[in-house]
N, C-alpha and C positions, 0 to 999 in steps of 0.2 A: 112746334117751331118756336124758336126763341125770338122775342121782340126787343130784347136789349142786348148790348154788347157783352161778351164773355168777360167776367171780371179778370183783370190781369192782362188782358189782350194788349193794353197800351203801357203796361208796367215794365220795369227793368228787373232782372234777376239780380239780387244782391247777395253778397257773401253771408253765410250763416255765422252767427256768434257761437263759438264753441264752448263746450263744457269747461268750467273752470274760469271763464272770463268773469271779472268782477261785475260787469254790467248785468249779468244774469241774476246777481244776488242783491243788486241795489234797487231801492224803491223807484218805481216809474212815475213820471209826472202825469197829472191829469191833462186831458185834452181840453184846450180852451179856445183854439182857433179852428173853425170848421170851413176854412177856405181851400184854395187850390193845393196848398202844401199837404193837407190831410188827404185830399183826393189822390194825389200822387203817391203818398205813402200807402194808402189802401191798394192802389193798383200794383205797387211794388210788392206788397205783402202777398197778394194773390199770385202774381207771376212767380215769386220765389217759392211759395208753397207748392204750386203745381210742378215747378221744375224739380223740386225735391221729392215729388210724389207723396206729399203729406196731405193731411186732412185738417190741419190747423197750424197757425203760426202767430206768435206774438211779436209786436214791434221790437221789443228788446232783443229778439232772436236774430234781427237783421241790423242791430246796432243803433236803434232809435229808442231812447228811454221814455217811451210814452205808453199809456194804458190804452192800447189799441191792438186788435187782433183780427185775423181772417179765419173763417171756418167754412167747411163744406160738410153737409150732413145728409148723405144718401142713405136714408133708412126707409122702412116701409111706411112710417107715419109722417115723416117730413123729408123734404128734399130741397136742395137749393144751396145758395151760398150766402154768407152773412159777413158783414164787417161790423165789429163792435168797438166801442170806445167808452171810457169812463170819465165822467166829470164829477165835480163836487156834488152837484145836484142829483145826478142819476147816471145809470148806465143806459146807453142807447144802442139800438141795433138797426141796421138797414139791410133789406133783402135785395138780392139781384136776381 
């Protein structure tokens, strides 16, 4: 039984950035603000990823030029969902 909400349950499905869009080729900005806006972005990443029946999605794929992504890893060794982001100091990961 799950003790925490399903990632993306409160997010909005956003349009995907399509192949050829310059945003997909531009460098993404480091995450510097870890407040409510990042939490909303992560919820939207998961909601959009699940709606597209994907297993991972980067922020620039939904029009946000940030170094953040969502991933689900159902393997025999690990399972769960992760949100990752990159800062100048390090990359960080949270598990849900």
